[in-house]
C-alpha positions as CSV (number, residue, x, y, z in Angstrom):
1,X,-0.1,0.3,0.2
2,X,1.3,3.6,-0.6
3,X,2.6,5.8,1.8
4,X,0.2,8.9,1.6
5,X,3.5,11.2,2.5
6,X,5.0,10.8,-0.7
7,X,4.1,10.2,-4.4
8,X,5.7,8.1,-7.4
9,X,7.3,9.7,-9.9
10,X,5.5,9.0,-13.2
11,X,7.1,7.3,-16.5
12,X,6.9,10.5,-18.1
13,X,8.0,12.2,-15.2
14,X,11.0,9.6,-14.5
15,X,12.3,9.7,-18.4
16,X,12.6,13.5,-17.5
17,X,14.2,13.5,-14.9
18,X,16.4,11.1,-16.8
19,X,16.6,13.4,-19.6
20,X,17.6,16.5,-17.3
21,X,21.1,15.0,-16.9
22,X,22.0,14.3,-20.2
23,X,24.4,16.6,-21.4
24,X,24.5,18.4,-24.2
25,X,26.7,17.2,-27.3
26,X,26.4,13.3,-25.5
27,X,25.9,10.3,-27.5
28,X,23.4,7.8,-26.2
29,X,21.2,4.7,-26.4
30,X,18.1,4.6,-24.9
31,X,17.0,0.6,-24.5
32,X,13.9,-1.0,-24.9
33,X,10.9,-0.5,-22.9
34,X,11.0,2.0,-20.5
35,X,14.0,4.1,-21.3
36,X,12.7,4.8,-24.9
37,X,10.6,7.7,-23.0
38,X,13.8,10.0,-22.2
39,X,13.7,10.8,-26.1
40,X,10.2,12.9,-25.6
41,X,12.0,14.8,-22.8
42,X,15.0,16.2,-24.0
43,X,14.7,19.9,-24.6
44,X,14.9,20.6,-28.7
45,X,17.2,23.4,-27.4
46,X,19.7,20.9,-26.9
47,X,22.0,18.4,-29.1
48,X,21.8,15.2,-28.3
49,X,22.5,12.2,-30.8
50,X,20.3,9.0,-30.0
51,X,22.0,5.9,-31.2
52,X,19.7,2.8,-31.3
53,X,21.8,-0.7,-32.1
54,X,19.8,-1.3,-35.4
55,X,21.6,0.9,-37.0
56,X,19.9,4.8,-36.4
57,X,22.0,7.8,-35.2
58,X,19.6,11.2,-34.5
59,X,16.4,10.0,-33.8
60,X,14.2,12.5,-32.4
61,X,11.0,12.1,-30.1
62,X,8.2,9.5,-30.9
63,X,6.1,10.1,-33.6
64,X,1.9,12.0,-33.2
65,X,-0.4,9.7,-33.8
66,X,-0.9,9.0,-37.7
67,X,2.5,10.1,-38.4
68,X,3.9,6.9,-37.5
69,X,6.4,5.0,-40.0
70,X,7.1,1.5,-39.7
71,X,10.1,1.4,-41.9
72,X,11.8,3.8,-39.1
73,X,11.8,1.7,-35.9
74,X,13.8,1.8,-32.7
75,X,15.4,-1.7,-32.0
76,X,12.2,-2.5,-29.9
77,X,10.1,-2.2,-32.7
78,X,8.9,1.2,-32.0
79,X,8.1,4.1,-34.5
80,X,10.7,6.9,-34.0
81,X,11.4,9.9,-35.6
82,X,14.8,11.5,-37.2
83,X,16.3,14.5,-37.1
84,X,18.0,16.8,-39.4
85,X,21.1,15.2,-39.9
86,X,20.1,11.4,-38.6
87,X,21.9,8.9,-40.2
88,X,21.2,4.7,-40.9
89,X,24.0,2.3,-41.2
90,X,24.5,-1.3,-41.1
91,X,24.2,-3.8,-37.5
92,X,27.9,-4.8,-37.2
93,X,28.4,-0.8,-37.6
94,X,25.9,0.2,-34.5
95,X,27.6,-2.8,-32.7
96,X,31.1,-1.4,-33.4
97,X,30.3,2.1,-32.1
98,X,28.8,0.1,-28.9
99,X,32.2,-2.1,-28.3
100,X,34.1,0.6,-29.0
101,X,33.6,3.3,-26.4
102,X,31.7,5.9,-28.8
103,X,28.5,6.4,-26.6
104,X,29.0,8.4,-24.1
105,X,25.5,6.9,-21.7
106,X,22.8,3.8,-22.1
107,X,20.1,3.7,-19.9
108,X,18.7,0.8,-20.0
109,X,15.7,-1.3,-17.8
110,X,16.9,-3.9,-15.4
111,X,15.2,-6.8,-13.4
112,X,18.4,-6.4,-10.4
113,X,21.1,-4.3,-9.9
114,X,23.4,-4.8,-7.2
115,X,24.6,-1.9,-4.7
116,X,28.3,-1.9,-6.4
117,X,26.6,-1.9,-9.6
118,X,26.0,-5.0,-11.4
119,X,23.4,-5.2,-13.7
120,X,20.9,-8.0,-14.6
121,X,18.6,-7.3,-17.6
122,X,17.6,-10.0,-19.9
123,X,16.6,-13.1,-18.0
124,X,15.1,-13.8,-14.8
125,X,15.2,-17.8,-14.6
126,X,12.0,-18.5,-16.2
127,X,12.1,-21.4,-18.7
128,X,10.4,-19.0,-21.5
129,X,12.3,-16.1,-21.0
130,X,14.4,-14.4,-23.5
131,X,17.2,-16.8,-24.4
132,X,19.6,-14.5,-25.0
133,X,21.3,-11.4,-23.8
134,X,21.6,-9.7,-26.8
135,X,22.9,-6.0,-27.1
136,X,22.6,-6.0,-24.0
137,X,25.5,-6.7,-22.5
138,X,27.3,-4.3,-25.5
139,X,25.6,-1.7,-24.2
140,X,26.8,-2.2,-20.6
141,X,30.3,-3.0,-21.0
142,X,30.7,-0.5,-24.2
143,X,28.9,2.8,-22.8
144,X,31.1,5.3,-20.5
145,X,28.4,5.4,-18.4
146,X,25.1,3.2,-18.0
147,X,22.7,4.2,-15.8
148,X,19.7,2.1,-15.1
149,X,15.8,3.7,-15.1
150,X,13.3,1.4,-13.5
151,X,10.4,1.2,-11.0
152,X,12.4,0.6,-7.7
153,X,10.1,-2.5,-6.1
154,X,9.0,-5.2,-8.1
155,X,5.3,-6.1,-7.9
156,X,5.5,-8.0,-4.7
157,X,7.4,-5.2,-2.9
158,X,10.8,-6.8,-3.4
159,X,13.5,-4.1,-3.8
160,X,15.2,-4.4,-7.4
161,X,18.4,-2.8,-5.6
162,X,19.8,-5.9,-4.1
163,X,23.7,-7.0,-2.1
164,X,24.2,-9.1,-5.1
165,X,22.0,-10.2,-8.1
166,X,20.8,-13.7,-7.9
167,X,19.8,-13.5,-11.8
168,X,22.3,-14.2,-14.6
169,X,24.6,-11.3,-15.2
170,X,24.5,-8.7,-18.0
171,X,27.2,-7.1,-16.8
172,X,29.5,-6.4,-13.5
173,X,29.7,-3.4,-11.7
174,X,28.4,-1.2,-15.0
175,X,25.9,0.8,-13.6
176,X,26.9,4.1,-12.0
177,X,23.3,5.2,-11.7
178,X,19.8,4.3,-10.8
179,X,17.0,6.2,-11.8
180,X,13.7,5.1,-10.2
181,X,10.3,6.3,-9.1
182,X,11.3,6.5,-5.8
183,X,14.8,8.1,-5.8
184,X,18.2,8.1,-7.7
185,X,20.6,6.6,-6.8
186,X,24.5,6.4,-7.5
187,X,26.2,2.6,-7.3
188,X,29.7,3.4,-5.7
189,X,32.3,0.1,-4.9
190,X,31.7,1.5,-1.4
191,X,27.6,0.7,-2.3
192,X,24.5,3.5,-2.9
193,X,24.6,7.4,-3.0
194,X,21.6,9.1,-2.5
195,X,21.1,11.9,-5.4
196,X,17.9,12.6,-4.7
197,X,14.4,11.2,-4.0
198,X,10.4,12.5,-4.1
199,X,9.2,14.8,-1.6
200,X,7.9,13.5,1.2
201,X,10.0,10.0,1.1
202,X,12.3,10.0,4.1
203,X,15.8,8.9,4.0
204,X,15.2,6.2,6.2
205,X,11.7,5.1,4.9
206,X,14.3,5.3,1.3
207,X,16.6,2.3,3.5
208,X,13.7,0.4,4.7
209,X,12.3,-0.1,1.2
210,X,15.6,-0.5,-0.6
211,X,17.0,-2.8,2.2
212,X,20.6,-1.5,2.5
213,X,22.2,1.4,3.7
214,X,22.4,4.7,1.4
215,X,25.3,6.9,2.4
216,X,23.8,10.5,1.9
217,X,25.5,13.6,-0.6
218,X,28.3,15.0,0.6
């Protein structure tokens, strides 16, 4: 049951919070699912190059209803727009960008993130789950910074931030920040550090939800 003292960020509010931290000139990959919403919240005045692993650089926000072009899609098969100067290229070239350290930031979803930044975002161990990690491993290790965007808790109320991941890993110590519906946290070798949290949520309550100590910002 939700605490009446605070309100969770909506998906769009969370996407706007992530977009707020993307700097001018960054080359950014937005992962499948919730991270794609970030494209809708990057200010038109800020030049950010959005990359998709299927071979696009220079994506814009989602198209309006009726303006979709299903020959122009992202890696999640969602219709996208292309900004002036945008480009298309071979899938292999796209993975070369990902693996070669040419992406400043990737924003990924996750099933679990450890306090020190291990990422599990492709398999829960269920027999009918996706059978391969796909491009997530290349992104998590290849990007200069990996950010995770997710709900803090599972539907059953368990923290997705854990002491150590029990699901198969995508990458080790790769996540620098977790943007969630309740708080933004940095993952460091020493554990979690608070960046911000929603109004009305106390530090003690947040630590109780996560089940781990969270260092306050300096």
